[in-house]
GULO-501387 format. One record per residue (C-alpha): residue in one letter; residue number from 0; chain; x, y, z. Coordinates in steps of 0.25 Angstrom, whole numbers. Each point is the difference from the previous one (the first is absolute). Last residue first. Layout:
BEGIN
PT residuo num cadena     X     Y     Z
PT       A NUM      A     X     Y     Z
...
//
This chain:
BEGIN
PT residuo num cadena     X     Y     Z
PT       S 223      A    27    26    59
PT       N 222      A    15    -3    -1
PT       I 221      A     0   -15     6
PT       S 220      A    -7    -6   -10
PT       L 219      A   -10   -11     6
PT       D 218      A   -15     4    -3
PT       D 217      A    -8    -9     8
PT       W 216      A   -10    -9    -9
PT       Q 215      A   -12    -7     9
PT       D 214      A    -5   -13     1
PT       A 213      A    15    -5     1
PT       G 212      A     8   -10    -8
PT       N 211      A     9    10    -4
PT       N 210      A    -7     8   -11
PT       R 209      A    10     9    -5
PT       W 208      A    -1    15     3
PT       Y 207      A    11    10    -2
PT       A 206      A     0    15     1
PT       K 205      A    10    12    -1
PT       L 204      A    12    -7    -6
PT       N 203      A    10    11    -3
PT       S 202      A    12    -6     9
PT       S 201      A    -3   -14    -4
PT       E 200      A     5     2   -14
PT       S 199      A    10   -10     0
PT       H 198      A   -11    -8     3
PT       T 197      A     0    -8    14
PT       T 196      A   -14     6     4
PT       S 195      A    -5    -5   -12
PT       D 194      A     0   -15     3
PT       Y 193      A     0    -6   -12
PT       A 192      A    -9   -11    -4
PT       S 191      A     6    -8   -13
PT       G 190      A    -2     3   -14
PT       S 189      A    13     0    -4
PT       N 188      A     4    11    11
PT       Y 187      A   -12    12    -5
PT       L 186      A     5     8    12
PT       E 185      A    12     0    -5
PT       L 184      A    -4     1   -14
PT       V 183      A    -5    13     2
PT       E 182      A    13     5     5
PT       A 181      A     6    -4   -12
PT       Q 180      A   -11     8    -7
PT       T 179      A     3    12     7
PT       L 178      A    -9     3    12
PT       I 177      A    -6    13     0
PT       T 176      A     0     7    15
PT       K 175      A   -10    -1    11
PT       F 174      A    -3   -14    -1
PT       M 173      A   -14    -8     3
PT       S 172      A     1   -14     0
PT       V 171      A   -13   -10    -1
PT       E 170      A     5   -14     3
PT       D 169      A   -13    -6    -3
PT       I 168      A   -14     1   -10
PT       I 167      A    -5   -13    -6
PT       G 166      A   -14     0    -8
PT       D 165      A   -12     8    -3
PT       F 164      A     0    13     3
PT       F 163      A   -10     9     3
PT       R 162      A    -4    13    -8
PT       N 161      A   -14    -1     5
PT       T 160      A     1    14     6
PT       T 159      A    -1    -2    17
PT       G 158      A    13    -1     7
PT       D 157      A    10     9   -10
PT       V 156      A     7    -4   -10
PT       N 155      A     0   -14     1
PT       G 154      A     8   -12     3
PT       I 153      A    10     8    10
PT       F 152      A    -5    14     4
PT       L 151      A     7    11     4
PT       D 150      A    -7    11     9
PT       S 149      A     0    14    -3
PT       S 148      A     5    12     8
PT       A 147      A     9     3   -11
PT       D 146      A    -3    -5   -13
PT       T 145      A     5    12    -8
PT       S 144      A    -3     4   -16
PT       A 143      A    12     2    -8
PT       N 142      A     1    13    -6
PT       S 141      A    -5     4   -14
PT       T 140      A    -3    -9   -11
PT       P 139      A     1   -17    -1
PT       A 138      A     0    -7   -13
PT       N 137      A   -10    -9    -1
PT       D 136      A     3   -14    -7
PT       E 135      A    14     1     2
PT       T 134      A     6   -14    -5
PT       V 133      A     9    -8     9
PT       A 132      A    11    -9    -6
PT       L 131      A     5    -9    11
PT       S 130      A    11    -1     7
PT       I 129      A     3   -15     5
PT       G 128      A     2    -4    14
PT       N 127      A   -11    -9     2
PT       V 126      A    -9    11    -6
PT       Y 125      A     5    13     0
PT       I 124      A    -6    15    -2
PT       V 123      A     6    13    -1
PT       P 122      A    -9    12     0
PT       N 121      A     2    12    -9
PT       N 120      A     3    14     2
PT       S 119      A    -6    12    -6
PT       A 118      A    -9     4    10
PT       S 117      A    12     4     9
PT       S 116      A     0    -5    16
PT       S 115      A    -7   -12    -2
PT       N 114      A    12    -8     0
PT       Y 113      A    -2   -16    -3
PT       T 112      A     4   -14     1
PT       V 111      A    -7   -11     1
PT       V 110      A     2   -14     3
PT       I 109      A    -8   -12    -3
PT       H 108      A     3   -15     3
PT       N 107      A    -9   -12    -6
PT       L 106      A    -5   -12     6
PT       K 105      A    -7    -8   -10
PT       N 104      A   -16    -1    -1
PT       T 103      A    -3    12    -9
PT       L 102      A    14     4    -6
PT       V 101      A     5    15     0
PT       V 100      A     4     5   -13
PT       D  99      A   -12    -7    -8
PT       D  98      A    -2    16    -7
PT       A  97      A     9    10    -1
PT       T  96      A     2     9    11
PT       S  95      A    -7    12     5
PT       W  94      A     1    15     4
PT       T  93      A   -11     8     5
PT       G  92      A     3    16     4
PT       D  91      A   -10     7     4
PT       D  90      A    -3    15    -6
PT       G  89      A     1    10     7
PT       S  88      A     2     1    16
PT       F  87      A     6   -13    -2
PT       A  86      A    -5   -14     4
PT       K  85      A     8   -13    -3
PT       N  84      A    -4   -12    -8
PT       L  83      A    10   -13    -1
PT       V  82      A    -5   -10    -8
PT       L  81      A     5   -15    -3
PT       K  80      A    -5    -7   -10
PT       T  79      A    -5   -14     1
PT       G  78      A     3   -15    -1
PT       I  77      A    -5   -13    -8
PT       S  76      A   -16    -1     4
PT       D  75      A     0    13    -9
PT       D  74      A    -1    10    13
PT       E  73      A    -1    14    -6
PT       E  72      A     5     8    12
PT       I  71      A     9     0    12
PT       R  70      A     2    10    11
PT       I  69      A    10    10     5
PT       S  68      A    -8    13     7
PT       M  67      A     3    13     6
PT       T  66      A    -7    12     3
PT       D  65      A    -9    -5    10
PT       K  64      A    10   -13     5
PT       G  63      A    -1   -12    -7
PT       I  62      A     8   -13    -2
PT       I  61      A    -3   -13    -8
PT       T  60      A   -14     5    -7
PT       G  59      A    -7    -8    -7
PT       I  58      A    -5     8   -13
PT       N  57      A   -10   -11    -7
PT       Q  56      A   -11     7     7
PT       G  55      A     5    -8    12
PT       G  54      A    11   -10     0
PT       D  53      A     9    -2   -14
PT       T  52      A    -1   -16     3
PT       E  51      A     7   -10     8
PT       P  50      A    13    10     2
PT       S  49      A    12    -3     6
PT       V  48      A     7    13     6
PT       W  47      A    14     1     7
PT       C  46      A     1    14     4
PT       S  45      A     9    13    -2
PT       I  44      A    -2    15     0
PT       T  43      A    12     9    -3
PT       G  42      A     2    14     3
PT       G  41      A     5    13    -6
PT       G  40      A    -1    16     3
PT       S  39      A   -14    -3     4
PT       F  38      A    -5   -15    -4
PT       I  37      A    -1    -2    15
PT       N  36      A    -9    11     1
PT       D  35      A    -6    -5    15
PT       I  34      A     7   -13     4
PT       S  33      A     9     8    11
PT       A  32      A   -10     8     4
PT       D  31      A   -10   -11     3
PT       S  30      A   -15    -3    -2
PT       S  29      A    -7   -14     2
PT       C  28      A     6   -13    -6
PT       N  27      A   -14    -4    -5
PT       V  26      A     0   -15    -6
PT       Y  25      A    -9    -4    -9
PT       D  24      A    -8   -11     0
PT       N  23      A   -16     2    -5
PT       S  22      A    -4    -7   -15
PT       G  21      A    13    -3    -7
PT       D  20      A     4   -11    11
PT       F  19      A    12     4     5
PT       L  18      A    11   -11     2
PT       M  17      A    12     1     9
PT       K  16      A    14    -6    -3
PT       K  15      A     8   -11     6
PT       S  14      A    16     4     0
PT       F  13      A    -2     4    15
PT       S  12      A   -11    -8     7
PT       S  11      A   -14    -3    -3
PT       M  10      A   -13     4    -7
PT       A   9      A    -5    10    10
PT       Y   8      A   -14     1     4
PT       Q   7      A    -7    10    -9
PT       P   6      A    -4    14     2
PT       I   5      A    15     4     4
PT       H   4      A     0    10    11
PT       P   3      A    12    12    -3
PT       Q   2      A     8     3     9
PT       Q   1      A     0    16     3
PT       H   0      A    12     6    -3
//
């Protein structure tokens, strides 16, 4: 993949996190066939976040790629809900957790697994290794829309829309398979940083970005 430039000096070495300011910080990870339509046929996105607020327009986007986004909403000073949005050729699909599952000013491990190949499928969302109840806010219809050739963004839905994330994002991993809860717990690693390239499903790891103390994030996966 193209190596994305961080619009802010890196904070420090591995296990230290990158702070997004909620107003103009984001990472453009460009586009690659290996990360296109990651949920088609079943996929997983994992990351660590610590939001300070719910971000731009109260819709702070953690990961965005044209027809897909993972975001937080409805900060009440305790925490936020987590939302997955996926565009379909009919009605788009939107799913959310309960309020306050992602705590503000605390590190939270987030995993979203989903198979977009059928509109009847629902995602499984984990926070800190725990599978959460998910509400289908808007039921998708017809076929999942493609995000092929669209850039993937960390910290915003795109490069201009004011849905910037306010807080910390790090350890972003994308797997072309649905991880089980045991495999999610392997990533969570009792709350400690974990090298995704050594994960038991590393053969399906398609992208992996972490703050290694440089002013850009490199994709550390070997399968992209």
